[in-house]
mmCIF entry with sequence, helices, sheets and N, C-alpha, C, O atoms, coordinates in Angstrom:
data_MODEL
# 
_entry.id   MODEL 
# 
_entity.id                         1 
_entity.type                       polymer 
_entity.pdbx_number_of_molecules   1 
# 
_entity_poly.entity_id                      1 
_entity_poly.type                           'polypeptide(L)' 
_entity_poly.nstd_linkage                   no 
_entity_poly.nstd_monomer                   no 
_entity_poly.pdbx_seq_one_letter_code       MPDRITLYKEPILSICSSREEVIEQVRITVVHEVAHYFGIDDETLHRLGWG 
_entity_poly.pdbx_seq_one_letter_code_can   MPDRITLYKEPILSICSSREEVIEQVRITVVHEVAHYFGIDDETLHRLGWG 
_entity_poly.pdbx_strand_id                 A 
# 
loop_
_entity_poly_seq.entity_id 
_entity_poly_seq.num 
_entity_poly_seq.mon_id 
_entity_poly_seq.hetero 
1 1  MET n 
1 2  PRO n 
1 3  ASP n 
1 4  ARG n 
1 5  ILE n 
1 6  THR n 
1 7  LEU n 
1 8  TYR n 
1 9  LYS n 
1 10 GLU n 
1 11 PRO n 
1 12 ILE n 
1 13 LEU n 
1 14 SER n 
1 15 ILE n 
1 16 CYS n 
1 17 SER n 
1 18 SER n 
1 19 ARG n 
1 20 GLU n 
1 21 GLU n 
1 22 VAL n 
1 23 ILE n 
1 24 GLU n 
1 25 GLN n 
1 26 VAL n 
1 27 ARG n 
1 28 ILE n 
1 29 THR n 
1 30 VAL n 
1 31 VAL n 
1 32 HIS n 
1 33 GLU n 
1 34 VAL n 
1 35 ALA n 
1 36 HIS n 
1 37 TYR n 
1 38 PHE n 
1 39 GLY n 
1 40 ILE n 
1 41 ASP n 
1 42 ASP n 
1 43 GLU n 
1 44 THR n 
1 45 LEU n 
1 46 HIS n 
1 47 ARG n 
1 48 LEU n 
1 49 GLY n 
1 50 TRP n 
1 51 GLY n 
# 
_struct_asym.id          A 
_struct_asym.entity_id   1 
# 
loop_
_struct_conf.conf_type_id 
_struct_conf.id 
_struct_conf.pdbx_PDB_helix_id 
_struct_conf.beg_label_comp_id 
_struct_conf.beg_label_asym_id 
_struct_conf.beg_label_seq_id 
_struct_conf.pdbx_beg_PDB_ins_code 
_struct_conf.end_label_comp_id 
_struct_conf.end_label_asym_id 
_struct_conf.end_label_seq_id 
_struct_conf.pdbx_end_PDB_ins_code 
_struct_conf.beg_auth_comp_id 
_struct_conf.beg_auth_asym_id 
_struct_conf.beg_auth_seq_id 
_struct_conf.end_auth_comp_id 
_struct_conf.end_auth_asym_id 
_struct_conf.end_auth_seq_id 
_struct_conf.pdbx_PDB_helix_class 
_struct_conf.details 
_struct_conf.pdbx_PDB_helix_length 
HELX_P HELX_P1 AA1 LYS A 9  ? ILE A 15 ? LYS A 9  ILE A 15 1 ? 7  
HELX_P HELX_P2 AA2 ARG A 19 ? TYR A 37 ? ARG A 19 TYR A 37 1 ? 19 
HELX_P HELX_P3 AA3 ASP A 42 ? ARG A 47 ? ASP A 42 ARG A 47 1 ? 6  
# 
_struct_conf_type.id          HELX_P 
_struct_conf_type.criteria    ? 
_struct_conf_type.reference   ? 
# 
loop_
_atom_site.group_PDB 
_atom_site.id 
_atom_site.type_symbol 
_atom_site.label_atom_id 
_atom_site.label_alt_id 
_atom_site.label_comp_id 
_atom_site.label_asym_id 
_atom_site.label_entity_id 
_atom_site.label_seq_id 
_atom_site.pdbx_PDB_ins_code 
_atom_site.Cartn_x 
_atom_site.Cartn_y 
_atom_site.Cartn_z 
_atom_site.occupancy 
_atom_site.B_iso_or_equiv 
_atom_site.pdbx_formal_charge 
_atom_site.auth_seq_id 
_atom_site.auth_comp_id 
_atom_site.auth_asym_id 
_atom_site.auth_atom_id 
_atom_site.pdbx_PDB_model_num 
ATOM 1   N N  . MET A 1 1  ? 80.569  183.613 100.914 1.00 0.00 ? 1  MET A N  1 
ATOM 2   C CA . MET A 1 1  ? 81.503  182.502 100.863 1.00 0.00 ? 1  MET A CA 1 
ATOM 3   C C  . MET A 1 1  ? 80.741  181.202 100.577 1.00 0.00 ? 1  MET A C  1 
ATOM 4   O O  . MET A 1 1  ? 79.643  180.992 101.092 1.00 0.00 ? 1  MET A O  1 
ATOM 5   N N  . PRO A 1 2  ? 81.322  180.355 99.771  1.00 0.00 ? 2  PRO A N  1 
ATOM 6   C CA . PRO A 1 2  ? 80.685  179.047 99.533  1.00 0.00 ? 2  PRO A CA 1 
ATOM 7   C C  . PRO A 1 2  ? 80.826  178.155 100.765 1.00 0.00 ? 2  PRO A C  1 
ATOM 8   O O  . PRO A 1 2  ? 81.699  178.362 101.607 1.00 0.00 ? 2  PRO A O  1 
ATOM 9   N N  . ASP A 1 3  ? 79.943  177.155 100.847 1.00 0.00 ? 3  ASP A N  1 
ATOM 10  C CA . ASP A 1 3  ? 80.078  176.171 101.917 1.00 0.00 ? 3  ASP A CA 1 
ATOM 11  C C  . ASP A 1 3  ? 81.409  175.462 101.744 1.00 0.00 ? 3  ASP A C  1 
ATOM 12  O O  . ASP A 1 3  ? 81.891  175.282 100.626 1.00 0.00 ? 3  ASP A O  1 
ATOM 13  N N  . ARG A 1 4  ? 81.996  175.062 102.861 1.00 0.00 ? 4  ARG A N  1 
ATOM 14  C CA . ARG A 1 4  ? 83.269  174.355 102.776 1.00 0.00 ? 4  ARG A CA 1 
ATOM 15  C C  . ARG A 1 4  ? 83.384  173.318 103.884 1.00 0.00 ? 4  ARG A C  1 
ATOM 16  O O  . ARG A 1 4  ? 82.733  173.408 104.925 1.00 0.00 ? 4  ARG A O  1 
ATOM 17  N N  . ILE A 1 5  ? 84.217  172.349 103.629 1.00 0.00 ? 5  ILE A N  1 
ATOM 18  C CA . ILE A 1 5  ? 84.553  171.323 104.614 1.00 0.00 ? 5  ILE A CA 1 
ATOM 19  C C  . ILE A 1 5  ? 86.001  171.567 105.001 1.00 0.00 ? 5  ILE A C  1 
ATOM 20  O O  . ILE A 1 5  ? 86.874  171.673 104.140 1.00 0.00 ? 5  ILE A O  1 
ATOM 21  N N  . THR A 1 6  ? 86.253  171.655 106.301 1.00 0.00 ? 6  THR A N  1 
ATOM 22  C CA . THR A 1 6  ? 87.611  171.836 106.792 1.00 0.00 ? 6  THR A CA 1 
ATOM 23  C C  . THR A 1 6  ? 88.079  170.531 107.415 1.00 0.00 ? 6  THR A C  1 
ATOM 24  O O  . THR A 1 6  ? 87.421  169.987 108.302 1.00 0.00 ? 6  THR A O  1 
ATOM 25  N N  . LEU A 1 7  ? 89.210  170.035 106.954 1.00 0.00 ? 7  LEU A N  1 
ATOM 26  C CA . LEU A 1 7  ? 89.812  168.830 107.519 1.00 0.00 ? 7  LEU A CA 1 
ATOM 27  C C  . LEU A 1 7  ? 91.003  169.253 108.362 1.00 0.00 ? 7  LEU A C  1 
ATOM 28  O O  . LEU A 1 7  ? 91.826  170.059 107.927 1.00 0.00 ? 7  LEU A O  1 
ATOM 29  N N  . TYR A 1 8  ? 91.092  168.712 109.559 1.00 0.00 ? 8  TYR A N  1 
ATOM 30  C CA . TYR A 1 8  ? 92.184  169.039 110.456 1.00 0.00 ? 8  TYR A CA 1 
ATOM 31  C C  . TYR A 1 8  ? 93.212  167.906 110.429 1.00 0.00 ? 8  TYR A C  1 
ATOM 32  O O  . TYR A 1 8  ? 92.921  166.764 110.784 1.00 0.00 ? 8  TYR A O  1 
ATOM 33  N N  . LYS A 1 9  ? 94.401  168.256 110.004 1.00 0.00 ? 9  LYS A N  1 
ATOM 34  C CA . LYS A 1 9  ? 95.453  167.273 109.756 1.00 0.00 ? 9  LYS A CA 1 
ATOM 35  C C  . LYS A 1 9  ? 95.853  166.485 110.998 1.00 0.00 ? 9  LYS A C  1 
ATOM 36  O O  . LYS A 1 9  ? 95.916  165.256 110.952 1.00 0.00 ? 9  LYS A O  1 
ATOM 37  N N  . GLU A 1 10 ? 96.119  167.157 112.083 1.00 0.00 ? 10 GLU A N  1 
ATOM 38  C CA . GLU A 1 10 ? 96.641  166.476 113.272 1.00 0.00 ? 10 GLU A CA 1 
ATOM 39  C C  . GLU A 1 10 ? 95.688  165.408 113.822 1.00 0.00 ? 10 GLU A C  1 
ATOM 40  O O  . GLU A 1 10 ? 96.146  164.303 114.111 1.00 0.00 ? 10 GLU A O  1 
ATOM 41  N N  . PRO A 1 11 ? 94.389  165.681 113.981 1.00 0.00 ? 11 PRO A N  1 
ATOM 42  C CA . PRO A 1 11 ? 93.500  164.618 114.466 1.00 0.00 ? 11 PRO A CA 1 
ATOM 43  C C  . PRO A 1 11 ? 93.455  163.412 113.524 1.00 0.00 ? 11 PRO A C  1 
ATOM 44  O O  . PRO A 1 11 ? 93.403  162.270 113.980 1.00 0.00 ? 11 PRO A O  1 
ATOM 45  N N  . ILE A 1 12 ? 93.473  163.661 112.233 1.00 0.00 ? 12 ILE A N  1 
ATOM 46  C CA . ILE A 1 12 ? 93.454  162.545 111.281 1.00 0.00 ? 12 ILE A CA 1 
ATOM 47  C C  . ILE A 1 12 ? 94.744  161.747 111.387 1.00 0.00 ? 12 ILE A C  1 
ATOM 48  O O  . ILE A 1 12 ? 94.711  160.517 111.434 1.00 0.00 ? 12 ILE A O  1 
ATOM 49  N N  . LEU A 1 13 ? 95.880  162.435 111.426 1.00 0.00 ? 13 LEU A N  1 
ATOM 50  C CA . LEU A 1 13 ? 97.158  161.729 111.528 1.00 0.00 ? 13 LEU A CA 1 
ATOM 51  C C  . LEU A 1 13 ? 97.277  160.965 112.840 1.00 0.00 ? 13 LEU A C  1 
ATOM 52  O O  . LEU A 1 13 ? 97.928  159.921 112.895 1.00 0.00 ? 13 LEU A O  1 
ATOM 53  N N  . SER A 1 14 ? 96.652  161.477 113.897 1.00 0.00 ? 14 SER A N  1 
ATOM 54  C CA . SER A 1 14 ? 96.766  160.824 115.206 1.00 0.00 ? 14 SER A CA 1 
ATOM 55  C C  . SER A 1 14 ? 96.030  159.489 115.266 1.00 0.00 ? 14 SER A C  1 
ATOM 56  O O  . SER A 1 14 ? 96.366  158.645 116.096 1.00 0.00 ? 14 SER A O  1 
ATOM 57  N N  . ILE A 1 15 ? 95.033  159.278 114.404 1.00 0.00 ? 15 ILE A N  1 
ATOM 58  C CA . ILE A 1 15 ? 94.290  158.010 114.439 1.00 0.00 ? 15 ILE A CA 1 
ATOM 59  C C  . ILE A 1 15 ? 94.701  157.064 113.324 1.00 0.00 ? 15 ILE A C  1 
ATOM 60  O O  . ILE A 1 15 ? 94.194  155.944 113.248 1.00 0.00 ? 15 ILE A O  1 
ATOM 61  N N  . CYS A 1 16 ? 95.609  157.493 112.459 1.00 0.00 ? 16 CYS A N  1 
ATOM 62  C CA . CYS A 1 16 ? 96.035  156.671 111.325 1.00 0.00 ? 16 CYS A CA 1 
ATOM 63  C C  . CYS A 1 16 ? 97.494  156.266 111.479 1.00 0.00 ? 16 CYS A C  1 
ATOM 64  O O  . CYS A 1 16 ? 98.311  157.020 112.008 1.00 0.00 ? 16 CYS A O  1 
ATOM 65  N N  . SER A 1 17 ? 97.809  155.057 111.005 1.00 0.00 ? 17 SER A N  1 
ATOM 66  C CA . SER A 1 17 ? 99.189  154.589 111.125 1.00 0.00 ? 17 SER A CA 1 
ATOM 67  C C  . SER A 1 17 ? 99.868  154.385 109.778 1.00 0.00 ? 17 SER A C  1 
ATOM 68  O O  . SER A 1 17 ? 101.017 153.946 109.724 1.00 0.00 ? 17 SER A O  1 
ATOM 69  N N  . SER A 1 18 ? 99.166  154.699 108.688 1.00 0.00 ? 18 SER A N  1 
ATOM 70  C CA . SER A 1 18 ? 99.775  154.568 107.366 1.00 0.00 ? 18 SER A CA 1 
ATOM 71  C C  . SER A 1 18 ? 99.159  155.586 106.415 1.00 0.00 ? 18 SER A C  1 
ATOM 72  O O  . SER A 1 18 ? 98.098  156.154 106.676 1.00 0.00 ? 18 SER A O  1 
ATOM 73  N N  . ARG A 1 19 ? 99.847  155.794 105.321 1.00 0.00 ? 19 ARG A N  1 
ATOM 74  C CA . ARG A 1 19 ? 99.352  156.708 104.289 1.00 0.00 ? 19 ARG A CA 1 
ATOM 75  C C  . ARG A 1 19 ? 97.984  156.247 103.776 1.00 0.00 ? 19 ARG A C  1 
ATOM 76  O O  . ARG A 1 19 ? 97.092  157.062 103.546 1.00 0.00 ? 19 ARG A O  1 
ATOM 77  N N  . GLU A 1 20 ? 97.834  154.951 103.603 1.00 0.00 ? 20 GLU A N  1 
ATOM 78  C CA . GLU A 1 20 ? 96.573  154.390 103.111 1.00 0.00 ? 20 GLU A CA 1 
ATOM 79  C C  . GLU A 1 20 ? 95.427  154.662 104.075 1.00 0.00 ? 20 GLU A C  1 
ATOM 80  O O  . GLU A 1 20 ? 94.310  154.959 103.650 1.00 0.00 ? 20 GLU A O  1 
ATOM 81  N N  . GLU A 1 21 ? 95.699  154.562 105.369 1.00 0.00 ? 21 GLU A N  1 
ATOM 82  C CA . GLU A 1 21 ? 94.673  154.862 106.369 1.00 0.00 ? 21 GLU A CA 1 
ATOM 83  C C  . GLU A 1 21 ? 94.285  156.339 106.335 1.00 0.00 ? 21 GLU A C  1 
ATOM 84  O O  . GLU A 1 21 ? 93.112  156.676 106.497 1.00 0.00 ? 21 GLU A O  1 
ATOM 85  N N  . VAL A 1 22 ? 95.253  157.211 106.128 1.00 0.00 ? 22 VAL A N  1 
ATOM 86  C CA . VAL A 1 22 ? 94.960  158.646 106.027 1.00 0.00 ? 22 VAL A CA 1 
ATOM 87  C C  . VAL A 1 22 ? 94.049  158.897 104.829 1.00 0.00 ? 22 VAL A C  1 
ATOM 88  O O  . VAL A 1 22 ? 93.063  159.625 104.940 1.00 0.00 ? 22 VAL A O  1 
ATOM 89  N N  . ILE A 1 23 ? 94.372  158.306 103.699 1.00 0.00 ? 23 ILE A N  1 
ATOM 90  C CA . ILE A 1 23 ? 93.552  158.479 102.494 1.00 0.00 ? 23 ILE A CA 1 
ATOM 91  C C  . ILE A 1 23 ? 92.129  158.011 102.747 1.00 0.00 ? 23 ILE A C  1 
ATOM 92  O O  . ILE A 1 23 ? 91.175  158.699 102.382 1.00 0.00 ? 23 ILE A O  1 
ATOM 93  N N  . GLU A 1 24 ? 91.975  156.850 103.367 1.00 0.00 ? 24 GLU A N  1 
ATOM 94  C CA . GLU A 1 24 ? 90.651  156.308 103.658 1.00 0.00 ? 24 GLU A CA 1 
ATOM 95  C C  . GLU A 1 24 ? 89.894  157.193 104.648 1.00 0.00 ? 24 GLU A C  1 
ATOM 96  O O  . GLU A 1 24 ? 88.700  157.433 104.474 1.00 0.00 ? 24 GLU A O  1 
ATOM 97  N N  . GLN A 1 25 ? 90.575  157.675 105.677 1.00 0.00 ? 25 GLN A N  1 
ATOM 98  C CA . GLN A 1 25 ? 89.920  158.525 106.672 1.00 0.00 ? 25 GLN A CA 1 
ATOM 99  C C  . GLN A 1 25 ? 89.464  159.840 106.063 1.00 0.00 ? 25 GLN A C  1 
ATOM 100 O O  . GLN A 1 25 ? 88.380  160.326 106.386 1.00 0.00 ? 25 GLN A O  1 
ATOM 101 N N  . VAL A 1 26 ? 90.266  160.421 105.192 1.00 0.00 ? 26 VAL A N  1 
ATOM 102 C CA . VAL A 1 26 ? 89.867  161.659 104.513 1.00 0.00 ? 26 VAL A CA 1 
ATOM 103 C C  . VAL A 1 26 ? 88.637  161.395 103.653 1.00 0.00 ? 26 VAL A C  1 
ATOM 104 O O  . VAL A 1 26 ? 87.705  162.199 103.642 1.00 0.00 ? 26 VAL A O  1 
ATOM 105 N N  . ARG A 1 27 ? 88.625  160.285 102.937 1.00 0.00 ? 27 ARG A N  1 
ATOM 106 C CA . ARG A 1 27 ? 87.465  159.935 102.102 1.00 0.00 ? 27 ARG A CA 1 
ATOM 107 C C  . ARG A 1 27 ? 86.206  159.796 102.954 1.00 0.00 ? 27 ARG A C  1 
ATOM 108 O O  . ARG A 1 27 ? 85.158  160.346 102.613 1.00 0.00 ? 27 ARG A O  1 
ATOM 109 N N  . ILE A 1 28 ? 86.307  159.066 104.051 1.00 0.00 ? 28 ILE A N  1 
ATOM 110 C CA . ILE A 1 28 ? 85.158  158.865 104.944 1.00 0.00 ? 28 ILE A CA 1 
ATOM 111 C C  . ILE A 1 28 ? 84.678  160.201 105.502 1.00 0.00 ? 28 ILE A C  1 
ATOM 112 O O  . ILE A 1 28 ? 83.474  160.456 105.542 1.00 0.00 ? 28 ILE A O  1 
ATOM 113 N N  . THR A 1 29 ? 85.592  161.044 105.927 1.00 0.00 ? 29 THR A N  1 
ATOM 114 C CA . THR A 1 29 ? 85.236  162.340 106.515 1.00 0.00 ? 29 THR A CA 1 
ATOM 115 C C  . THR A 1 29 ? 84.526  163.232 105.506 1.00 0.00 ? 29 THR A C  1 
ATOM 116 O O  . THR A 1 29 ? 83.522  163.862 105.838 1.00 0.00 ? 29 THR A O  1 
ATOM 117 N N  . VAL A 1 30 ? 85.030  163.291 104.290 1.00 0.00 ? 30 VAL A N  1 
ATOM 118 C CA . VAL A 1 30 ? 84.405  164.135 103.268 1.00 0.00 ? 30 VAL A CA 1 
ATOM 119 C C  . VAL A 1 30 ? 83.007  163.616 102.935 1.00 0.00 ? 30 VAL A C  1 
ATOM 120 O O  . VAL A 1 30 ? 82.062  164.402 102.870 1.00 0.00 ? 30 VAL A O  1 
ATOM 121 N N  . VAL A 1 31 ? 82.861  162.311 102.725 1.00 0.00 ? 31 VAL A N  1 
ATOM 122 C CA . VAL A 1 31 ? 81.533  161.747 102.429 1.00 0.00 ? 31 VAL A CA 1 
ATOM 123 C C  . VAL A 1 31 ? 80.582  162.029 103.583 1.00 0.00 ? 31 VAL A C  1 
ATOM 124 O O  . VAL A 1 31 ? 79.433  162.411 103.360 1.00 0.00 ? 31 VAL A O  1 
ATOM 125 N N  . HIS A 1 32 ? 81.050  161.845 104.815 1.00 0.00 ? 32 HIS A N  1 
ATOM 126 C CA . HIS A 1 32 ? 80.237  162.081 106.002 1.00 0.00 ? 32 HIS A CA 1 
ATOM 127 C C  . HIS A 1 32 ? 79.730  163.529 106.050 1.00 0.00 ? 32 HIS A C  1 
ATOM 128 O O  . HIS A 1 32 ? 78.548  163.769 106.294 1.00 0.00 ? 32 HIS A O  1 
ATOM 129 N N  . GLU A 1 33 ? 80.615  164.471 105.819 1.00 0.00 ? 33 GLU A N  1 
ATOM 130 C CA . GLU A 1 33 ? 80.239  165.884 105.895 1.00 0.00 ? 33 GLU A CA 1 
ATOM 131 C C  . GLU A 1 33 ? 79.347  166.310 104.732 1.00 0.00 ? 33 GLU A C  1 
ATOM 132 O O  . GLU A 1 33 ? 78.442  167.121 104.924 1.00 0.00 ? 33 GLU A O  1 
ATOM 133 N N  . VAL A 1 34 ? 79.578  165.791 103.553 1.00 0.00 ? 34 VAL A N  1 
ATOM 134 C CA . VAL A 1 34 ? 78.696  166.089 102.414 1.00 0.00 ? 34 VAL A CA 1 
ATOM 135 C C  . VAL A 1 34 ? 77.301  165.525 102.691 1.00 0.00 ? 34 VAL A C  1 
ATOM 136 O O  . VAL A 1 34 ? 76.296  166.163 102.375 1.00 0.00 ? 34 VAL A O  1 
ATOM 137 N N  . ALA A 1 35 ? 77.243  164.349 103.272 1.00 0.00 ? 35 ALA A N  1 
ATOM 138 C CA . ALA A 1 35 ? 75.949  163.761 103.622 1.00 0.00 ? 35 ALA A CA 1 
ATOM 139 C C  . ALA A 1 35 ? 75.198  164.647 104.610 1.00 0.00 ? 35 ALA A C  1 
ATOM 140 O O  . ALA A 1 35 ? 73.989  164.836 104.471 1.00 0.00 ? 35 ALA A O  1 
ATOM 141 N N  . HIS A 1 36 ? 75.897  165.195 105.608 1.00 0.00 ? 36 HIS A N  1 
ATOM 142 C CA . HIS A 1 36 ? 75.249  166.123 106.534 1.00 0.00 ? 36 HIS A CA 1 
ATOM 143 C C  . HIS A 1 36 ? 74.695  167.336 105.785 1.00 0.00 ? 36 HIS A C  1 
ATOM 144 O O  . HIS A 1 36 ? 73.594  167.800 106.082 1.00 0.00 ? 36 HIS A O  1 
ATOM 145 N N  . TYR A 1 37 ? 75.434  167.835 104.842 1.00 0.00 ? 37 TYR A N  1 
ATOM 146 C CA . TYR A 1 37 ? 74.973  168.987 104.049 1.00 0.00 ? 37 TYR A CA 1 
ATOM 147 C C  . TYR A 1 37 ? 73.625  168.678 103.396 1.00 0.00 ? 37 TYR A C  1 
ATOM 148 O O  . TYR A 1 37 ? 72.765  169.553 103.299 1.00 0.00 ? 37 TYR A O  1 
ATOM 149 N N  . PHE A 1 38 ? 73.445  167.435 102.950 1.00 0.00 ? 38 PHE A N  1 
ATOM 150 C CA . PHE A 1 38 ? 72.201  167.046 102.301 1.00 0.00 ? 38 PHE A CA 1 
ATOM 151 C C  . PHE A 1 38 ? 71.160  166.499 103.272 1.00 0.00 ? 38 PHE A C  1 
ATOM 152 O O  . PHE A 1 38 ? 70.146  165.939 102.855 1.00 0.00 ? 38 PHE A O  1 
ATOM 153 N N  . GLY A 1 39 ? 71.417  166.666 104.576 1.00 0.00 ? 39 GLY A N  1 
ATOM 154 C CA . GLY A 1 39 ? 70.398  166.362 105.574 1.00 0.00 ? 39 GLY A CA 1 
ATOM 155 C C  . GLY A 1 39 ? 70.420  164.967 106.155 1.00 0.00 ? 39 GLY A C  1 
ATOM 156 O O  . GLY A 1 39 ? 69.484  164.591 106.862 1.00 0.00 ? 39 GLY A O  1 
ATOM 157 N N  . ILE A 1 40 ? 71.443  164.188 105.889 1.00 0.00 ? 40 ILE A N  1 
ATOM 158 C CA . ILE A 1 40 ? 71.519  162.836 106.442 1.00 0.00 ? 40 ILE A CA 1 
ATOM 159 C C  . ILE A 1 40 ? 72.111  162.918 107.847 1.00 0.00 ? 40 ILE A C  1 
ATOM 160 O O  . ILE A 1 40 ? 73.168  163.516 108.049 1.00 0.00 ? 40 ILE A O  1 
ATOM 161 N N  . ASP A 1 41 ? 71.423  162.314 108.816 1.00 0.00 ? 41 ASP A N  1 
ATOM 162 C CA . ASP A 1 41 ? 71.871  162.418 110.209 1.00 0.00 ? 41 ASP A CA 1 
ATOM 163 C C  . ASP A 1 41 ? 72.920  161.361 110.559 1.00 0.00 ? 41 ASP A C  1 
ATOM 164 O O  . ASP A 1 41 ? 73.156  160.422 109.799 1.00 0.00 ? 41 ASP A O  1 
ATOM 165 N N  . ASP A 1 42 ? 73.545  161.540 111.734 1.00 0.00 ? 42 ASP A N  1 
ATOM 166 C CA . ASP A 1 42 ? 74.619  160.633 112.172 1.00 0.00 ? 42 ASP A CA 1 
ATOM 167 C C  . ASP A 1 42 ? 74.133  159.191 112.311 1.00 0.00 ? 42 ASP A C  1 
ATOM 168 O O  . ASP A 1 42 ? 74.847  158.258 111.944 1.00 0.00 ? 42 ASP A O  1 
ATOM 169 N N  . GLU A 1 43 ? 72.934  159.006 112.835 1.00 0.00 ? 43 GLU A N  1 
ATOM 170 C CA . GLU A 1 43 ? 72.408  157.646 113.013 1.00 0.00 ? 43 GLU A CA 1 
ATOM 171 C C  . GLU A 1 43 ? 72.356  156.912 111.674 1.00 0.00 ? 43 GLU A C  1 
ATOM 172 O O  . GLU A 1 43 ? 72.783  155.762 111.575 1.00 0.00 ? 43 GLU A O  1 
ATOM 173 N N  . THR A 1 44 ? 71.841  157.569 110.666 1.00 0.00 ? 44 THR A N  1 
ATOM 174 C CA . THR A 1 44 ? 71.750  156.959 109.334 1.00 0.00 ? 44 THR A CA 1 
ATOM 175 C C  . THR A 1 44 ? 73.147  156.706 108.764 1.00 0.00 ? 44 THR A C  1 
ATOM 176 O O  . THR A 1 44 ? 73.403  155.647 108.192 1.00 0.00 ? 44 THR A O  1 
ATOM 177 N N  . LEU A 1 45 ? 74.044  157.672 108.919 1.00 0.00 ? 45 LEU A N  1 
ATOM 178 C CA . LEU A 1 45 ? 75.406  157.487 108.424 1.00 0.00 ? 45 LEU A CA 1 
ATOM 179 C C  . LEU A 1 45 ? 76.092  156.302 109.096 1.00 0.00 ? 45 LEU A C  1 
ATOM 180 O O  . LEU A 1 45 ? 76.770  155.524 108.426 1.00 0.00 ? 45 LEU A O  1 
ATOM 181 N N  . HIS A 1 46 ? 75.931  156.156 110.387 1.00 0.00 ? 46 HIS A N  1 
ATOM 182 C CA . HIS A 1 46 ? 76.538  155.029 111.091 1.00 0.00 ? 46 HIS A CA 1 
ATOM 183 C C  . HIS A 1 46 ? 75.946  153.704 110.589 1.00 0.00 ? 46 HIS A C  1 
ATOM 184 O O  . HIS A 1 46 ? 76.664  152.727 110.377 1.00 0.00 ? 46 HIS A O  1 
ATOM 185 N N  . ARG A 1 47 ? 74.639  153.698 110.408 1.00 0.00 ? 47 ARG A N  1 
ATOM 186 C CA . ARG A 1 47 ? 73.977  152.479 109.901 1.00 0.00 ? 47 ARG A CA 1 
ATOM 187 C C  . ARG A 1 47 ? 74.504  152.111 108.517 1.00 0.00 ? 47 ARG A C  1 
ATOM 188 O O  . ARG A 1 47 ? 74.614  150.929 108.193 1.00 0.00 ? 47 ARG A O  1 
ATOM 189 N N  . LEU A 1 48 ? 74.829  153.104 107.704 1.00 0.00 ? 48 LEU A N  1 
ATOM 190 C CA . LEU A 1 48 ? 75.319  152.867 106.348 1.00 0.00 ? 48 LEU A CA 1 
ATOM 191 C C  . LEU A 1 48 ? 76.826  152.625 106.286 1.00 0.00 ? 48 LEU A C  1 
ATOM 192 O O  . LEU A 1 48 ? 77.371  152.354 105.216 1.00 0.00 ? 48 LEU A O  1 
ATOM 193 N N  . GLY A 1 49 ? 77.497  152.724 107.434 1.00 0.00 ? 49 GLY A N  1 
ATOM 194 C CA . GLY A 1 49 ? 78.934  152.493 107.478 1.00 0.00 ? 49 GLY A CA 1 
ATOM 195 C C  . GLY A 1 49 ? 79.792  153.711 107.218 1.00 0.00 ? 49 GLY A C  1 
ATOM 196 O O  . GLY A 1 49 ? 80.988  153.583 106.958 1.00 0.00 ? 49 GLY A O  1 
ATOM 197 N N  . TRP A 1 50 ? 79.199  154.890 107.283 1.00 0.00 ? 50 TRP A N  1 
ATOM 198 C CA . TRP A 1 50 ? 79.938  156.137 107.061 1.00 0.00 ? 50 TRP A CA 1 
ATOM 199 C C  . TRP A 1 50 ? 80.059  156.953 108.334 1.00 0.00 ? 50 TRP A C  1 
ATOM 200 O O  . TRP A 1 50 ? 80.203  158.174 108.278 1.00 0.00 ? 50 TRP A O  1 
ATOM 201 N N  . GLY A 1 51 ? 80.002  156.289 109.481 1.00 0.00 ? 51 GLY A N  1 
ATOM 202 C CA . GLY A 1 51 ? 80.026  156.954 110.782 1.00 0.00 ? 51 GLY A CA 1 
ATOM 203 C C  . GLY A 1 51 ? 81.304  157.599 111.072 1.00 0.00 ? 51 GLY A C  1 
ATOM 204 O O  . GLY A 1 51 ? 81.466  158.198 112.136 1.00 0.00 ? 51 GLY A O  1 
# 
């Protein structure tokens, strides 16, 4: 199986109050997880604004 990122709808919807916020949160989550795949740690991601 190829590597995959799983997004869970309910947690994302619970922290967002608009469609635009959902879109932004999904973007942030995907970038964050792809960065982990390439070895970037949480500390660095937070420093770069992708926490």
